[in-house]
C-alpha positions, 0 to 999 in steps of 0.5 A: 450494505457493507461487504464483509471479507472472511480472513480480513487482516490489516496491511503491514507497514512498509519496510524502512529504507525503500526507494520511492518513485514519484513522491518526495517522502516515504508513504505510511499506511496511515496516509493511505487509509481510506484511499484507493491504492493500485499496486503495479508489479512489473519486471524487465525480461 
């Protein structure tokens, strides 16, 4: 059984010129399609 989500939309591409950590080249949405992606937002206070 497939789960349907109301208001589903595709994620936008990453902006150019970002600094990446733990990867040699910038990632694209095409490379991440079909994979589990965890976003971890943090800051120093």
